[in-house]
C-alpha positions, -999 to 999 in steps of 0.1 A, spaced: 660 -243 -703 659 -206 -710 688 -187 -723 693 -151 -721 679 -144 -686 670 -115 -669 678 -127 -631 692 -158 -617 678 -165 -579 699 -186 -556 674 -202 -530 639 -206 -530 628 -202 -493 600 -178 -483 622 -147 -496 631 -164 -528 597 -175 -536 579 -142 -531 608 -125 -552 602 -153 -581 565 -144 -581 572 -108 -583 595 -106 -611 575 -133 -630 546 -110 -628 567 -84 -640 576 -104 -670 612 -112 -663 630 -142 -679 640 -160 -644 662 -192 -635 657 -204 -599 687 -224 -583 677 -244 -554 681 -280 -538 649 -284 -521 654 -312 -501 683 -290 -481 659 -261 -475 657 -265 -436 648 -230 -428 613 -227 -446 602 -261 -438 594 -257 -404 580 -220 -404 547 -220 -392 543 -191 -415 526 -166 -386 523 -132 -393 511 -106 -365 514 -69 -366 519 -67 -330 549 -84 -314 575 -87 -290 577 -86 -255 565 -51 -251 539 -57 -277 547 -29 -303 537 -24 -337 559 -45 -357 582 -27 -382 567 -9 -410 530 -26 -399 513 2 -418 529 -7 -450 538 -44 -449 501 -57 -436 480 -44 -461 507 -54 -488 511 -89 -480 471 -94 -477 467 -84 -514 501 -103 -526 489 -137 -509 455 -132 -518 463 -125 -555 487 -154 -554 460 -177 -544 437 -165 -572 468 -170 -600 476 -208 -584 440 -217 -578 452 -232 -543 445 -221 -507 474 -213 -486 470 -177 -471 450 -178 -442 440 -146 -423 429 -154 -388 427 -133 -355 453 -139 -328 444 -142 -293 466 -134 -265 457 -142 -227 463 -117 -202 483 -127 -171 468 -100 -148 441 -74 -143 466 -49 -147 474 -60 -181 439 -62 -192 434 -25 -178 466 -13 -198 453 -27 -230 416 -15 -223 432 20 -223 445 19 -257 417 -2 -272 415 24 -302 448 8 -318 443 1 -353 448 -38 -350 430 -43 -319 396 -62 -323 387 -69 -289 397 -62 -253 380 -86 -231 383 -95 -195 360 -124 -199 380 -156 -204 373 -176 -238 370 -212 -238 386 -216 -203 383 -253 -210 411 -254 -234 428 -223 -227 443 -209 -193 432 -172 -197 413 -162 -165 422 -129 -170 407 -126 -203 428 -119 -236 434 -94 -265 422 -103 -297 441 -89 -329 432 -86 -363 454 -82 -391 472 -115 -386 471 -150 -398 495 -176 -412 506 -187 -442 509 -224 -451 544 -221 -463 552 -257 -480 520 -252 -502 531 -217 -508 566 -222 -519 554 -259 -538 529 -235 -561 558 -211 -571 580 -240 -578 556 -258 -598 553 -227 -617 590 -225 -626 594 -260 -632 565 -258 -656 582 -228 -674 616 -248 -674 629 -223 -650 637 -242 -619 671 -261 -612 667 -286 -580 703 -289 -574 730 -272 -552 743 -239 -564 781 -243 -571 799 -208 -567 830 -220 -584 809 -224 -616 797 -186 -616 812 -163 -639 807 -125 -627 815 -99 -657 795 -72 -671 770 -102 -671 763 -134 -652 773 -169 -665 764 -199 -648 770 -233 -664 766 -218 -696 736 -195 -688 739 -160 -692 720 -134 -673 717 -97 -665 722 -102 -627 722 -128 -599 704 -126 -568 713 -146 -532 681 -153 -515 700 -182 -499 693 -175 -464 721 -183 -438 745 -200 -466 755 -163 -476 778 -165 -450 797 -190 -463 799 -174 -497 823 -154 -516 801 -121 -519 783 -114 -488 802 -130 -461 811 -100 -447 778 -87 -436 765 -94 -402 743 -121 -408 737 -144 -379 725 -180 -377 694 -182 -354 681 -221 -345 646 -226 -341 625 -258 -330 588 -266 -334 567 -294 -319 537 -305 -341 509 -319 -313 476 -333 -319 445 -327 -301 407 -334 -301 400 -294 -303 401 -269 -330 405 -230 -326 392 -203 -349 420 -179 -341 459 -183 -331 470 -184 -299 503 -166 -289 517 -160 -255 554 -172 -249 547 -197 -275 525 -198 -306 498 -222 -315 492 -225 -355 466 -249 -372 487 -277 -390 477 -288 -423 460 -321 -410 428 -315 -392 433 -314 -352 468 -309 -354 487 -275 -345 524 -260 -350 539 -247 -317 570 -228 -314 597 -219 -313 627 -215 -296 658 -192 -306 691 -203 -302 724 -185 -312 753 -202 -324 769 -224 -314 741 -252 -317 738 -287 -327 720 -294 -358 694 -313 -349 661 -314 -326 670 -314 -288 653 -328 -256 660 -293 -241 640 -276 -268 611 -299 -262 606 -297 -225 613 -261 -233 583 -257 -258 559 -277 -236 564 -259 -205 556 -229 -221 525 -245 -239 511 -258 -204 511 -222 -194 481 -211 -220 468 -249 -228 446 -265 -206 435 -292 -229 451 -325 -232 475 -331 -264 502 -356 -278 534 -346 -292 534 -358 -329 567 -344 -342 595 -320 -336 616 -303 -358 641 -276 -364 658 -252 -386 679 -223 -391 669 -183 -397 690 -157 -414 689 -130 -390 708 -94 -389 724 -77 -360 701 -44 -366 669 -66 -373 663 -54 -407 668 -71 -442 695 -70 -464 689 -58 -499 712 -43 -524 744 -49 -548 776 -60 -540 801 -30 -536 822 -38 -564 798 -56 -588 760 -40 -593 750 -74 -610 755 -95 -578 725 -86 -555 714 -101 -523 678 -103 -509 682 -118 -474 680 -113 -436 645 -118 -432 648 -137 -398 614 -150 -381 593 -124 -401 601 -135 -436 564 -141 -441 553 -106 -436 584 -88 -447 593 -110 -481 564 -96 -505 571 -57 -500 605 -59 -501 606 -83 -531 586 -53 -548 610 -28 -534 640 -46 -550 624 -54 -582 615 -16 -586 652 -8 -579 664 -33 -605 640 -15 -630 654 19 -621 622 29 -607 632 39 -573 661 36 -545 662 11 -518 652 22 -484 682 31 -465 673 11 -435 676 -24 -457 701 -14 -480 731 -33 -474 754 0 -481 745 7 -442 775 -20 -433 798 -9 -462 822 1 -435 825 -38 -428 836 -47 -466 871 -51 -473 883 -60 -508 
């Protein structure tokens, strides 16, 4: 095991994985601490990224910066690991009326719009009698395969501890010491666990439960499908991940019949082909009240840092903001004000 570390990272979810790779590429000595079997949020992530989102179908936050960056980041990672886990793929959104078609036709010069069509696409499979919108710049990340590639790299370099982080064993002074391992700083990328920790429990981090289905069907698509529910190709042929539900606390930490019925009801509004439900799973996402990530140092300890709050968009947010955080730690730039945790400093009380 390495000593004299630059960074200890707690949590190898989507965010922690992106940060670990960013720091590794800068030649930093890191130690990742994560109990792999307990990582629930990233396990169920469909890994979808989409530049146009929300009920009003507006540009997602910082789309012009995030999407070119993530394509380069994951593409380079594939070449580094010699593994396929990044899947750029157009996204198809069926229209529900002629009026919706006309509205999108009027703004078809949008940079992420590939096609606005009134002609149904595979009506034997998809309910899209009014046509649909085809977006580019979207796709999905095989999250489990991506995280496994990062984890294998860290294990090979003796930079990974597969165990639960024990806060009581952390010593914070001019440097960080954890169970005899000394580092310049510690970065908490531990998702919703930050709510129960000592350092960042004052931040407005909220738990958002999501449930997904895995379905099997005879057909395959050359695009993602999204309208009230998304369909993303699974790892096994002829399987798809269908999601997701959004449930705030209090909630039961298990799958629910209510969520299954909800997902199937929504799925049947866009899918006309037959399918079989193969599996159902759940996870908890770390979200923030203002829907922006949480980056920065504890008000009293600059070497205790957070990298969190990616919510449902971790795949698209994590690479770009991992670079922002790494630049800041290297004194190469300031953190963007809208993600710096100092925006919530008034909530902190010693």
